[in-house]
N, CA, C and O atoms as CSV, one atom per row, in Angstrom:
chain,resi,resn,atom,element,x,y,z
A,1,MET,N,N,169.949,-112.334,243.912
A,1,MET,CA,C,171.318,-112.764,243.596
A,1,MET,C,C,171.606,-113.718,244.417
A,1,MET,O,O,172.771,-114.089,244.278
A,2,ARG,N,N,170.844,-114.446,245.470
A,2,ARG,CA,C,171.206,-115.486,246.037
A,2,ARG,C,C,171.238,-117.044,245.087
A,2,ARG,O,O,171.893,-118.065,245.294
A,3,GLU,N,N,170.435,-116.775,244.206
A,3,GLU,CA,C,170.593,-117.792,243.088
A,3,GLU,C,C,171.795,-117.795,242.500
A,3,GLU,O,O,172.393,-118.814,242.155
A,4,GLN,N,N,172.297,-116.331,242.328
A,4,GLN,CA,C,172.996,-115.975,241.187
A,4,GLN,C,C,174.579,-116.948,241.870
A,4,GLN,O,O,175.216,-117.886,241.390
A,5,PHE,N,N,174.728,-116.174,243.128
A,5,PHE,CA,C,176.086,-116.371,244.121
A,5,PHE,C,C,175.839,-118.003,244.383
A,5,PHE,O,O,176.867,-118.670,244.510
A,6,ALA,N,N,174.936,-118.495,244.447
A,6,ALA,CA,C,174.594,-119.888,244.698
A,6,ALA,C,C,176.206,-120.671,244.945
A,6,ALA,O,O,176.909,-120.815,245.946
A,7,PRO,N,N,176.398,-121.169,243.147
A,7,PRO,CA,C,177.478,-121.649,243.038
A,7,PRO,C,C,178.685,-121.750,244.122
A,7,PRO,O,O,179.194,-122.832,244.416
A,8,LEU,N,N,179.066,-120.581,244.653
A,8,LEU,CA,C,180.128,-120.222,245.101
A,8,LEU,C,C,180.388,-120.800,246.540
A,8,LEU,O,O,181.466,-120.671,247.120
A,9,GLY,N,N,179.157,-121.532,247.124
A,9,GLY,CA,C,179.146,-122.614,248.075
A,9,GLY,C,C,178.437,-121.751,249.232
A,9,GLY,O,O,178.013,-120.597,249.283
A,10,ALA,N,N,178.512,-123.062,250.338
A,10,ALA,CA,C,177.946,-122.491,251.514
A,10,ALA,C,C,178.686,-121.137,252.417
A,10,ALA,O,O,178.148,-120.555,253.359
A,11,ALA,N,N,179.763,-120.901,251.964
A,11,ALA,CA,C,180.144,-119.652,252.497
A,11,ALA,C,C,179.581,-118.632,252.083
A,11,ALA,O,O,180.221,-117.716,252.599
A,12,VAL,N,N,178.742,-118.180,251.443
A,12,VAL,CA,C,178.073,-117.124,251.049
A,12,VAL,C,C,176.813,-117.087,252.093
A,12,VAL,O,O,176.173,-118.065,252.477
A,13,SER,N,N,176.649,-115.962,252.392
A,13,SER,CA,C,175.979,-115.646,253.618
A,13,SER,C,C,175.289,-114.059,252.827
A,13,SER,O,O,175.862,-113.246,252.100
A,14,ASP,N,N,174.021,-114.085,253.284
A,14,ASP,CA,C,173.613,-112.453,252.977
A,14,ASP,C,C,172.581,-111.957,254.199
A,14,ASP,O,O,172.021,-112.616,255.075
A,15,ALA,N,N,172.562,-110.646,253.925
A,15,ALA,CA,C,171.706,-109.948,255.638
A,15,ALA,C,C,171.107,-108.835,255.031
A,15,ALA,O,O,171.112,-108.486,253.851
A,16,ALA,N,N,170.632,-108.372,255.942
A,16,ALA,CA,C,169.752,-106.939,255.618
A,16,ALA,C,C,171.423,-105.779,255.722
A,16,ALA,O,O,172.386,-106.053,256.439
A,17,PHE,N,N,171.326,-104.584,254.835
A,17,PHE,CA,C,172.553,-103.841,254.915
A,17,PHE,C,C,171.701,-102.544,254.130
A,17,PHE,O,O,171.171,-102.403,253.028
A,18,PHE,N,N,171.906,-101.621,255.455
A,18,PHE,CA,C,171.391,-99.971,254.483
A,18,PHE,C,C,170.419,-99.778,253.868
A,18,PHE,O,O,170.406,-98.769,253.163
A,19,GLY,N,N,169.135,-100.732,253.890
A,19,GLY,CA,C,168.047,-101.063,253.111
A,19,GLY,C,C,168.180,-101.425,251.710
A,19,GLY,O,O,167.468,-101.078,250.768
A,20,GLY,N,N,169.350,-102.285,251.720
A,20,GLY,CA,C,169.345,-103.200,250.962
A,20,GLY,C,C,169.714,-105.015,251.316
A,20,GLY,O,O,168.912,-105.717,251.932
A,21,ARG,N,N,170.954,-105.495,250.831
A,21,ARG,CA,C,171.130,-106.793,250.930
A,21,ARG,C,C,172.944,-106.697,250.931
A,21,ARG,O,O,173.430,-105.957,250.077
A,22,ALA,N,N,173.891,-107.428,251.865
A,22,ALA,CA,C,174.824,-107.628,251.560
A,22,ALA,C,C,175.441,-108.832,251.731
A,22,ALA,O,O,175.318,-109.422,252.804
A,23,PHE,N,N,176.187,-109.358,250.696
A,23,PHE,CA,C,176.810,-110.650,250.490
A,23,PHE,C,C,178.088,-110.890,250.880
A,23,PHE,O,O,179.063,-110.326,250.385
A,24,LYS,N,N,178.131,-111.768,251.817
A,24,LYS,CA,C,179.413,-111.961,252.499
A,24,LYS,C,C,180.083,-113.680,252.462
A,24,LYS,O,O,179.523,-114.743,252.735
A,25,TYR,N,N,181.150,-113.460,252.116
A,25,TYR,CA,C,181.836,-114.893,251.688
A,25,TYR,C,C,183.170,-114.974,252.572
A,25,TYR,O,O,184.289,-114.503,252.365
A,26,HIS,N,N,182.565,-115.877,253.823
A,26,HIS,CA,C,183.396,-116.406,254.985
A,26,HIS,C,C,183.276,-114.788,255.526
A,26,HIS,O,O,184.303,-114.110,255.528
A,27,GLY,N,N,182.211,-114.299,255.903
A,27,GLY,CA,C,182.234,-113.293,256.744
A,27,GLY,C,C,182.598,-111.879,255.915
A,27,GLY,O,O,182.225,-110.814,256.408
A,28,GLN,N,N,183.194,-111.886,254.889
A,28,GLN,CA,C,184.036,-110.682,254.286
A,28,GLN,C,C,182.989,-110.425,253.314
A,28,GLN,O,O,182.642,-111.334,252.560
A,29,GLN,N,N,182.259,-108.868,253.235
A,29,GLN,CA,C,181.577,-108.493,252.137
A,29,GLN,C,C,182.201,-108.088,250.927
A,29,GLN,O,O,183.122,-107.281,250.800
A,30,PHE,N,N,181.531,-108.810,249.947
A,30,PHE,CA,C,182.278,-108.536,248.711
A,30,PHE,C,C,181.218,-108.251,247.579
A,30,PHE,O,O,181.387,-108.416,246.371
A,31,ALA,N,N,179.876,-107.702,248.341
A,31,ALA,CA,C,178.811,-107.823,247.209
A,31,ALA,C,C,177.656,-106.935,247.929
A,31,ALA,O,O,177.740,-107.237,249.119
A,32,TRP,N,N,176.764,-106.114,247.786
A,32,TRP,CA,C,175.541,-105.488,248.222
A,32,TRP,C,C,174.587,-104.969,247.101
A,32,TRP,O,O,174.994,-104.498,246.039
A,33,VAL,N,N,173.328,-105.098,247.433
A,33,VAL,CA,C,172.255,-104.632,246.443
A,33,VAL,C,C,171.884,-103.654,247.208
A,33,VAL,O,O,171.946,-103.600,248.436
A,34,ILE,N,N,171.334,-102.553,246.166
A,34,ILE,CA,C,171.025,-101.223,247.210
A,34,ILE,C,C,169.736,-100.844,246.002
A,34,ILE,O,O,170.195,-100.300,244.998
A,35,GLY,N,N,168.527,-101.021,245.991
A,35,GLY,CA,C,167.448,-100.875,245.308
A,35,GLY,C,C,167.962,-101.903,244.283
A,35,GLY,O,O,168.451,-102.953,244.700
A,36,SER,N,N,167.873,-101.647,242.912
A,36,SER,CA,C,167.752,-102.704,241.886
A,36,SER,C,C,169.219,-102.752,241.560
A,36,SER,O,O,169.565,-103.459,240.614
A,37,THR,N,N,170.184,-102.030,242.290
A,37,THR,CA,C,171.734,-101.895,241.823
A,37,THR,C,C,172.538,-103.154,242.562
A,37,THR,O,O,172.426,-103.393,243.764
A,38,LEU,N,N,173.138,-103.708,241.894
A,38,LEU,CA,C,174.318,-104.511,242.623
A,38,LEU,C,C,175.558,-103.778,242.308
A,38,LEU,O,O,175.831,-103.205,241.254
A,39,TYR,N,N,176.194,-103.871,243.267
A,39,TYR,CA,C,177.551,-103.365,243.919
A,39,TYR,C,C,178.532,-104.349,244.087
A,39,TYR,O,O,178.124,-105.246,244.825
A,40,LEU,N,N,179.850,-104.543,243.616
A,40,LEU,CA,C,180.940,-105.593,244.019
A,40,LEU,C,C,182.134,-104.634,244.429
A,40,LEU,O,O,182.361,-103.457,244.147
A,41,ARG,N,N,182.831,-105.587,245.217
A,41,ARG,CA,C,184.115,-105.015,245.903
A,41,ARG,C,C,184.967,-104.787,244.761
A,41,ARG,O,O,184.905,-105.609,243.846
A,42,VAL,N,N,185.776,-103.777,244.662
A,42,VAL,CA,C,186.984,-103.552,243.914
A,42,VAL,C,C,188.419,-103.469,244.892
A,42,VAL,O,O,188.460,-103.348,246.116
A,43,GLY,N,N,189.182,-103.539,244.252
A,43,GLY,CA,C,190.541,-103.272,244.905
A,43,GLY,C,C,191.867,-102.431,243.656
A,43,GLY,O,O,191.773,-102.090,242.477
A,44,ASP,N,N,192.719,-102.383,244.416
A,44,ASP,CA,C,193.785,-101.402,243.339
A,44,ASP,C,C,194.078,-102.470,242.102
A,44,ASP,O,O,194.467,-101.996,241.034
A,45,ALA,N,N,193.903,-103.864,242.224
A,45,ALA,CA,C,194.052,-104.718,241.019
A,45,ALA,C,C,193.249,-104.623,240.088
A,45,ALA,O,O,193.534,-104.722,238.894
A,46,THR,N,N,191.759,-104.344,240.733
A,46,THR,CA,C,190.400,-104.708,239.610
A,46,THR,C,C,190.161,-103.221,239.265
A,46,THR,O,O,190.032,-103.002,238.061
A,47,ARG,N,N,190.080,-102.206,240.057
A,47,ARG,CA,C,189.270,-101.040,239.728
A,47,ARG,C,C,189.565,-100.609,238.224
A,47,ARG,O,O,188.705,-100.007,237.580
A,48,ALA,N,N,190.695,-100.905,237.730
A,48,ALA,CA,C,190.516,-100.414,236.169
A,48,ALA,C,C,189.931,-101.036,235.233
A,48,ALA,O,O,189.629,-100.549,234.144
A,49,GLU,N,N,189.714,-102.251,235.630
A,49,GLU,CA,C,188.959,-103.199,234.766
A,49,GLU,C,C,187.375,-102.927,234.917
A,49,GLU,O,O,186.592,-102.788,233.977
A,50,PHE,N,N,187.029,-102.872,236.451
A,50,PHE,CA,C,185.626,-102.275,236.361
A,50,PHE,C,C,184.789,-100.942,235.678
A,50,PHE,O,O,183.634,-100.799,235.276
A,51,GLU,N,N,186.072,-99.980,235.768
A,51,GLU,CA,C,185.984,-99.021,235.295
A,51,GLU,C,C,186.080,-98.914,233.485
A,51,GLU,O,O,185.492,-98.122,232.748
A,52,ALA,N,N,186.894,-99.850,233.183
A,52,ALA,CA,C,186.741,-100.155,231.535
A,52,ALA,C,C,185.540,-100.660,231.288
A,52,ALA,O,O,185.056,-100.209,230.249
A,53,ALA,N,N,184.837,-101.473,231.886
A,53,ALA,CA,C,183.476,-101.897,231.324
A,53,ALA,C,C,182.093,-100.839,231.886
A,53,ALA,O,O,180.907,-101.168,231.894
A,54,GLY,N,N,182.501,-99.911,232.195
A,54,GLY,CA,C,181.652,-98.811,232.429
A,54,GLY,C,C,181.169,-98.863,233.827
A,54,GLY,O,O,180.235,-98.114,234.112
A,55,ALA,N,N,181.618,-99.562,234.660
A,55,ALA,CA,C,181.137,-99.487,236.158
A,55,ALA,C,C,181.857,-97.766,236.763
A,55,ALA,O,O,182.750,-97.043,236.321
A,56,ALA,N,N,181.086,-97.682,237.742
A,56,ALA,CA,C,181.003,-96.515,238.497
A,56,ALA,C,C,180.917,-96.820,239.745
A,56,ALA,O,O,180.297,-97.818,240.112
A,57,PRO,N,N,181.666,-95.818,240.767
A,57,PRO,CA,C,181.729,-96.205,242.282
A,57,PRO,C,C,180.542,-95.833,242.712
A,57,PRO,O,O,179.921,-95.000,242.053
A,58,PHE,N,N,179.950,-96.412,243.984
A,58,PHE,CA,C,178.575,-95.893,245.002
A,58,PHE,C,C,179.045,-94.822,245.221
A,58,PHE,O,O,180.173,-94.441,245.533
A,59,SER,N,N,177.378,-93.962,244.899
A,59,SER,CA,C,177.808,-92.639,245.549
A,59,SER,C,C,176.584,-92.107,246.129
A,59,SER,O,O,175.504,-92.511,245.698
A,60,TYR,N,N,176.638,-91.248,247.057
A,60,TYR,CA,C,175.305,-90.671,247.881
A,60,TYR,C,C,175.575,-89.348,248.137
A,60,TYR,O,O,176.700,-88.909,248.377
A,61,GLU,N,N,174.107,-88.421,248.069
A,61,GLU,CA,C,174.628,-86.804,248.241
A,61,GLU,C,C,174.495,-86.665,249.706
A,61,GLU,O,O,173.837,-87.476,250.358
A,62,THR,N,N,175.020,-85.797,250.166
A,62,THR,CA,C,175.068,-84.908,251.672
A,62,THR,C,C,175.056,-83.842,250.971
A,62,THR,O,O,175.208,-83.591,249.776
A,63,LYS,N,N,174.756,-82.981,252.325
A,63,LYS,CA,C,174.686,-81.381,251.954
A,63,LYS,C,C,176.046,-81.015,251.559
A,63,LYS,O,O,176.280,-80.100,250.770
A,64,LYS,N,N,176.763,-81.596,252.006
A,64,LYS,CA,C,178.470,-81.132,251.758
A,64,LYS,C,C,178.721,-81.308,250.411
A,64,LYS,O,O,179.653,-80.722,249.860
A,65,GLY,N,N,177.789,-82.248,249.684
A,65,GLY,CA,C,178.185,-82.788,247.986
A,65,GLY,C,C,178.406,-83.976,248.039
A,65,GLY,O,O,178.591,-84.507,249.134
A,66,THR,N,N,178.437,-84.603,247.020
A,66,THR,CA,C,178.643,-86.030,246.664
A,66,THR,C,C,179.850,-87.011,247.386
A,66,THR,O,O,181.004,-86.609,247.233
A,67,VAL,N,N,179.656,-88.240,248.143
A,67,VAL,CA,C,180.592,-88.793,248.370
A,67,VAL,C,C,180.557,-90.365,247.324
A,67,VAL,O,O,179.696,-91.124,246.879
A,68,LEU,N,N,181.983,-90.247,247.302
A,68,LEU,CA,C,182.318,-91.573,246.422
A,68,LEU,C,C,182.454,-92.553,247.328
A,68,LEU,O,O,182.729,-92.078,248.430
A,69,VAL,N,N,182.375,-93.752,247.323
A,69,VAL,CA,C,182.715,-94.952,248.192
A,69,VAL,C,C,183.355,-95.608,246.792
A,69,VAL,O,O,182.708,-95.920,245.792
A,70,THR,N,N,184.639,-95.721,246.968
A,70,THR,CA,C,185.560,-96.185,245.817
A,70,THR,C,C,185.563,-98.041,246.126
A,70,THR,O,O,185.794,-98.914,245.290
A,71,LYS,N,N,185.329,-98.165,247.148
A,71,LYS,CA,C,185.575,-99.724,247.443
A,71,LYS,C,C,184.493,-100.746,247.116
A,71,LYS,O,O,184.446,-101.917,247.493
A,72,TYR,N,N,183.512,-99.994,246.240
A,72,TYR,CA,C,182.398,-100.650,245.633
A,72,TYR,C,C,181.766,-99.934,244.248
A,72,TYR,O,O,181.248,-98.829,244.082
A,73,TYR,N,N,181.997,-100.891,243.457
A,73,TYR,CA,C,181.403,-99.956,241.929
A,73,TYR,C,C,180.333,-100.889,241.575
A,73,TYR,O,O,180.330,-102.042,242.006
A,74,THR,N,N,179.430,-100.429,240.807
A,74,THR,CA,C,178.335,-101.072,239.950
A,74,THR,C,C,178.775,-102.201,239.215
A,74,THR,O,O,179.748,-102.265,238.464
A,75,ALA,N,N,178.007,-103.033,239.491
A,75,ALA,CA,C,178.327,-104.471,238.285
A,75,ALA,C,C,178.255,-104.009,236.828
A,75,ALA,O,O,177.440,-103.153,236.486
A,76,PRO,N,N,178.801,-104.372,236.282
A,76,PRO,CA,C,178.937,-103.573,234.842
A,76,PRO,C,C,177.654,-104.942,234.123
A,76,PRO,O,O,177.650,-106.167,234.244
A,77,GLU,N,N,176.796,-104.073,233.463
A,77,GLU,CA,C,175.447,-104.741,233.021
A,77,GLU,C,C,175.317,-106.221,231.818
A,77,GLU,O,O,174.334,-106.872,231.464
A,78,PHE,N,N,176.313,-106.293,231.570
A,78,PHE,CA,C,176.468,-107.683,230.898
A,78,PHE,C,C,176.628,-108.553,232.001
A,78,PHE,O,O,175.996,-109.556,231.669
A,79,LEU,N,N,177.067,-108.730,233.024
A,79,LEU,CA,C,177.439,-109.599,234.147
A,79,LEU,C,C,175.827,-110.029,234.583
A,79,LEU,O,O,175.787,-111.005,235.331
A,80,LEU,N,N,174.691,-109.521,234.271
A,80,LEU,CA,C,173.112,-109.839,234.766
A,80,LEU,C,C,172.815,-110.646,233.708
A,80,LEU,O,O,171.803,-111.283,234.001
A,81,ASP,N,N,173.157,-110.889,232.766
A,81,ASP,CA,C,172.491,-111.704,231.535
A,81,ASP,C,C,174.001,-113.002,231.262
A,81,ASP,O,O,173.908,-113.797,230.328
A,82,ASP,N,N,174.976,-113.016,231.981
A,82,ASP,CA,C,175.879,-114.002,232.012
A,82,ASP,C,C,176.299,-114.810,233.317
A,82,ASP,O,O,177.223,-114.337,233.978
A,83,PRO,N,N,175.960,-115.473,233.556
A,83,PRO,CA,C,175.940,-116.195,234.849
A,83,PRO,C,C,177.596,-116.854,235.290
A,83,PRO,O,O,177.994,-117.237,236.390
A,84,GLU,N,N,178.104,-116.815,234.355
A,84,GLU,CA,C,179.433,-117.581,234.387
A,84,GLU,C,C,180.300,-116.549,234.560
A,84,GLU,O,O,181.229,-116.737,235.347
A,85,GLN,N,N,180.179,-115.130,233.809
A,85,GLN,CA,C,180.760,-113.879,234.408
A,85,GLN,C,C,180.510,-113.177,235.338
A,85,GLN,O,O,181.101,-112.173,235.736
A,86,MET,N,N,179.360,-113.830,235.831
A,86,MET,CA,C,178.896,-113.154,237.445
A,86,MET,C,C,179.770,-113.868,238.516
A,86,MET,O,O,180.090,-113.307,239.564
A,87,LEU,N,N,180.061,-114.868,238.262
A,87,LEU,CA,C,180.437,-115.645,239.295
A,87,LEU,C,C,182.357,-115.268,239.090
A,87,LEU,O,O,183.206,-115.150,239.974
A,88,ALA,N,N,182.471,-115.188,237.913
A,88,ALA,CA,C,184.184,-114.736,237.621
A,88,ALA,C,C,184.312,-113.348,238.310
A,88,ALA,O,O,185.217,-113.201,239.132
A,89,TRP,N,N,183.577,-112.450,238.067
A,89,TRP,CA,C,183.572,-111.033,238.914
A,89,TRP,C,C,183.073,-111.273,240.260
A,89,TRP,O,O,183.597,-110.491,241.054
A,90,ALA,N,N,182.376,-111.951,240.716
A,90,ALA,CA,C,182.022,-112.131,242.137
A,90,ALA,C,C,183.418,-112.746,242.865
A,90,ALA,O,O,183.879,-112.255,243.895
A,91,ARG,N,N,184.040,-113.946,242.137
A,91,ARG,CA,C,185.288,-114.221,242.701
A,91,ARG,C,C,186.563,-113.097,242.660
A,91,ARG,O,O,187.457,-113.124,243.506
A,92,LYS,N,N,186.522,-112.192,241.653
A,92,LYS,CA,C,187.402,-110.961,242.078
A,92,LYS,C,C,187.100,-110.116,243.010
A,92,LYS,O,O,188.021,-109.545,243.594
A,93,ALA,N,N,185.875,-109.874,243.322
A,93,ALA,CA,C,185.365,-109.012,244.316
A,93,ALA,C,C,185.213,-109.296,245.747
A,93,ALA,O,O,184.868,-108.609,246.709
A,94,ILE,N,N,185.715,-110.988,245.537
A,94,ILE,CA,C,185.925,-111.606,247.228
A,94,ILE,C,C,187.240,-111.444,247.318
A,94,ILE,O,O,187.624,-110.975,248.390
A,95,ASN,N,N,188.219,-111.740,246.352
A,95,ASN,CA,C,189.596,-111.516,246.506
A,95,ASN,C,C,189.784,-110.351,246.948
A,95,ASN,O,O,190.470,-110.200,247.958
A,96,ALA,N,N,189.176,-109.191,246.244
A,96,ALA,CA,C,189.281,-107.684,246.847
A,96,ALA,C,C,189.116,-107.641,248.334
A,96,ALA,O,O,189.738,-107.018,249.194
A,97,ALA,N,N,187.958,-108.595,248.413
A,97,ALA,CA,C,187.444,-108.396,250.056
A,97,ALA,C,C,188.651,-108.504,251.370
A,97,ALA,O,O,189.028,-107.826,252.325
A,98,GLY,N,N,188.975,-109.887,250.684
A,98,GLY,CA,C,190.165,-110.525,251.542
A,98,GLY,C,C,191.221,-109.869,252.037
A,98,GLY,O,O,192.075,-110.474,252.685
C-alpha cells in the first residue's frame, strides 16, 4: 500500500497497528491493512458511497457477539486495480479522518 499511497506525498506515514499497518496523513489515520484487507476511513458524507460499492464495516467477534467499527470500511474491490480511483478514495478517507 505504500506504493499506492506514495502520490499523496511525504505527509503519509505508516506503522504497525493491531497486527497490521496503519496509514496516516499528517498524523490522522485514514487507512489500515489487516491481513490482506484494506480498510478506509468513512464519515457521514461518504458512508453511503462505500456501501453502494459493496464495502462493509470492519468487524470482529467477541464472546458477546459481533462488534462493528463503522468508521472503517473495506476498500471496494475495483480500487485495487485502479490506482487513480484508489487515490481519489484515499483522499475521501483523509477528509473523513480530518
